[in-house]
ZARO-850219 format. One record per residue (C-alpha): residue number from 0; z, x, y; residue in three letters. Coordinates in steps of 0.02 Angstrom, whole numbers, plus 32768, in hexadecimal, padded with zeros to 4 digits. Each point is the difference from the previous one (the first is absolute). Layout:
N
+-----+------+------+------+---------+
! num !   zz !   xx !   yy ! residuo !
+-----+------+------+------+---------+
! NUM !    Z !    X !    Y !     ALA !
...
+-----+------+------+------+---------+
//
This chain:
84
+-----+------+------+------+---------+
! num !   zz !   xx !   yy ! residuo !
+-----+------+------+------+---------+
!   0 ! 5CD1 ! EFC5 ! 8202 !     MET !
!   1 ! 8078 ! 801B ! 7F70 !     VAL !
!   2 ! 7FB2 ! 8037 ! 7F5D !     LYS !
!   3 ! 8026 ! 7FA4 ! 7F5F !     LYS !
!   4 ! 8067 ! 8054 ! 7F79 !     LYS !
!   5 ! 7F6A ! 8013 ! 7F8D !     GLY !
!   6 ! 7F92 ! 8063 ! 8079 !     ASP !
!   7 ! 7FBF ! 80A5 ! 7FBD !     PRO !
!   8 ! 8061 ! 809A ! 8034 !     PHE !
!   9 ! 7F6B ! 8049 ! 805F !     GLU !
!  10 ! 7FEA ! 7F62 ! 806A !     GLU !
!  11 ! 80B9 ! 7FFD ! 802A !     SER !
!  12 ! 7FFC ! 80B7 ! 802F !     LEU !
!  13 ! 7F68 ! 7FE8 ! 8071 !     LYS !
!  14 ! 8054 ! 7F6D ! 8056 !     ARG !
!  15 ! 809E ! 8069 ! 8018 !     LEU !
!  16 ! 7F9B ! 808E ! 804C !     GLN !
!  17 ! 7FAE ! 7F84 ! 8077 !     SER !
!  18 ! 80AA ! 7FBD ! 8036 !     ILE !
!  19 ! 8043 ! 80AF ! 801D !     ILE !
!  20 ! 7F6A ! 802C ! 806D !     GLU !
!  21 ! 8019 ! 7F62 ! 8069 !     LYS !
!  22 ! 80BA ! 8021 ! 8014 !     LEU !
!  23 ! 7FE4 ! 80B7 ! 802F !     GLU !
!  24 ! 7F8D ! 7FCE ! 808F !     LYS !
!  25 ! 8094 ! 7FA7 ! 804E !     GLY !
!  26 ! 7F9B ! 7F7B ! 805A !     ASP !
!  27 ! 8032 ! 7F68 ! 7F97 !     LEU !
!  28 ! 806A ! 7F77 ! 804E !     PRO !
!  29 ! 80B2 ! 8006 ! 7FBF !     LEU !
!  30 ! 7FF3 ! 7F67 ! 7F91 !     GLU !
!  31 ! 7F5E ! 803C ! 7FB0 !     GLU !
!  32 ! 804B ! 80AD ! 7FE8 !     ALA !
!  33 ! 8098 ! 7FB4 ! 7FAA !     MET !
!  34 ! 7F92 ! 7F95 ! 7F8F !     ASP !
!  35 ! 7F95 ! 8099 ! 7FD4 !     SER !
!  36 ! 809B ! 8068 ! 7FDE !     PHE !
!  37 ! 8045 ! 7F79 ! 7F8C !     THR !
!  38 ! 7F5B ! 7FF5 ! 7FA3 !     GLU !
!  39 ! 7FFE ! 80BE ! 7FF4 !     GLY !
!  40 ! 80AD ! 8002 ! 7FB1 !     ILE !
!  41 ! 7FC9 ! 7F7F ! 7F80 !     ARG !
!  42 ! 7F64 ! 8066 ! 7FD7 !     LEU !
!  43 ! 8067 ! 80A0 ! 7FEC !     VAL !
!  44 ! 8074 ! 7FA6 ! 7F88 !     GLN !
!  45 ! 7F6D ! 7FB8 ! 7F9F !     SER !
!  46 ! 7FA8 ! 80A9 ! 7FF4 !     CYS !
!  47 ! 80A2 ! 8053 ! 7FCA !     HIS !
!  48 ! 8018 ! 7F7F ! 7F75 !     ARG !
!  49 ! 7F4D ! 8019 ! 7FC5 !     LYS !
!  50 ! 8016 ! 80BE ! 7FFD !     LEU !
!  51 ! 80A3 ! 7FF0 ! 7F9E !     GLU !
!  52 ! 7FAA ! 7F8E ! 7F82 !     GLU !
!  53 ! 7F72 ! 807C ! 7FEC !     ALA !
!  54 ! 8079 ! 8092 ! 7FEB !     GLU !
!  55 ! 8061 ! 7FA0 ! 7F7B !     ASN !
!  56 ! 7F60 ! 7FE6 ! 7F9F !     ARG !
!  57 ! 7FD0 ! 80B7 ! 8003 !     LEU !
!  58 ! 803D ! 807A ! 7F7E !     GLN !
!  59 ! 7FEE ! 80B9 ! 7FE4 !     MET !
!  60 ! 7FBB ! 8047 ! 7F5F !     LEU !
!  61 ! 8067 ! 8094 ! 7FC2 !     LEU !
!  62 ! 800A ! 806D ! 7F65 !     LYS !
!  63 ! 80A5 ! 8008 ! 7FA5 !     ASP !
!  64 ! 8047 ! 8099 ! 7FA4 !     ASP !
!  65 ! 7F95 ! 7FDB ! 7F67 !     GLN !
!  66 ! 7F61 ! 7FF2 ! 8068 !     GLY !
!  67 ! 7FF2 ! 7F44 ! 7FF0 !     ALA !
!  68 ! 7FCE ! 7F9B ! 8098 !     TRP !
!  69 ! 8087 ! 7F8D ! 8046 !     VAL !
!  70 ! 8005 ! 7F91 ! 809B !     THR !
!  71 ! 8085 ! 8005 ! 8086 !     ALA !
!  72 ! 801D ! 7FA2 ! 80A2 !     PRO !
!  73 ! 7FA8 ! 8051 ! 8093 !     LEU !
!  74 ! 80A4 ! 802F ! 8055 !     ASP !
!  75 ! 8045 ! 805D ! 7F68 !     ALA !
!  76 ! 7FEB ! 80BC ! 8002 !     SER !
!  77 ! 7FB1 ! 804E ! 7F63 !     PRO !
!  78 ! 80A3 ! 8056 ! 7FD1 !     SER !
!  79 ! 8061 ! 7F5C ! 800E !     ASP !
!  80 ! 7F8D ! 7FA7 ! 7F86 !     LYS !
!  81 ! 7FF1 ! 808D ! 7F84 !     LEU !
!  82 ! 80BC ! 801B ! 7FF4 !     SER !
!  83 ! 801E ! 7F4D ! 7FC4 !     GLU !
+-----+------+------+------+---------+
//
């Protein structure tokens, strides 16, 4: 069962965990294992996209040299933002 693109992150992650557990048991027929693996790859890609989107929306709140609050992307270090 392949999840739709719009499924919530948590549902996709639960489905992925379920697939991993089934694959780790090692008792699936080859074709079913391949189908599960393919679905798992799609879910990983979907979850990764959703995490990247969330990270892009997040910002850090920092103080500049004058003590004023400024925002910076989450991946910027405080010294990078303040030296601009």
